[in-house]
C-alpha positions as CSV (number, residue, x, y, z in Angstrom):
1,M,21.2,46.8,46.9
2,A,18.0,47.5,44.9
3,A,16.0,45.1,47.0
4,D,17.1,46.9,50.1
5,L,16.1,50.3,48.6
6,A,12.7,49.0,47.7
7,R,12.2,47.6,51.2
8,A,13.3,51.0,52.7
9,I,10.9,53.0,50.6
10,T,7.8,50.7,50.6
11,G,8.3,48.4,53.5
12,R,8.1,45.4,51.2
13,D,10.6,43.2,49.5
14,G,11.6,44.0,45.9
15,I,11.1,41.5,43.1
16,D,13.9,40.5,40.8
17,A,12.5,41.0,37.3
18,G,15.6,39.8,35.6
19,A,18.4,41.6,33.7
20,L,18.7,45.4,33.7
21,R,17.6,45.3,30.0
22,M,14.1,44.6,31.2
23,A,14.0,48.1,32.6
24,R,13.2,49.4,29.1
25,H,9.8,47.6,29.3
26,L,9.0,48.7,32.9
27,E,9.9,52.4,32.7
28,P,7.1,53.4,30.3
29,L,4.7,51.7,32.6
30,T,5.9,54.0,35.4
31,A,5.2,57.1,33.3
32,T,1.8,55.8,32.4
33,L,0.9,55.3,36.1
34,I,2.1,58.8,37.0
35,S,-0.1,60.2,34.2
36,I,-3.1,58.2,35.4
37,N,-2.5,59.3,39.0
38,K,-2.3,63.0,38.0
39,R,-5.4,62.9,35.8
40,Y,-7.6,61.0,38.2
41,K,-6.0,62.3,41.5
42,T,-5.5,58.8,42.8
43,R,-2.8,56.3,43.6
44,S,-3.0,53.6,41.0
45,G,-0.4,50.9,40.8
46,I,0.4,47.4,39.6
47,R,0.4,44.4,41.8
48,V,2.3,41.2,41.0
49,V,0.6,38.2,42.5
50,G,1.2,34.5,42.7
51,L,5.0,34.6,43.5
52,E,6.6,32.4,46.1
53,V,9.5,34.5,47.3
54,D,12.2,32.9,49.5
């Protein structure tokens, strides 16, 4: 369901980052990106590369 939501929003497949407990590590990163984007009036992001997704 989460992968379908990611695809619907971004047009790209989502990436399974593991158990839900991993969210506590990713959520602060989201807040940091929002802060950077507001301050510099840009659209920064994080790209994960090197994955071979089936």
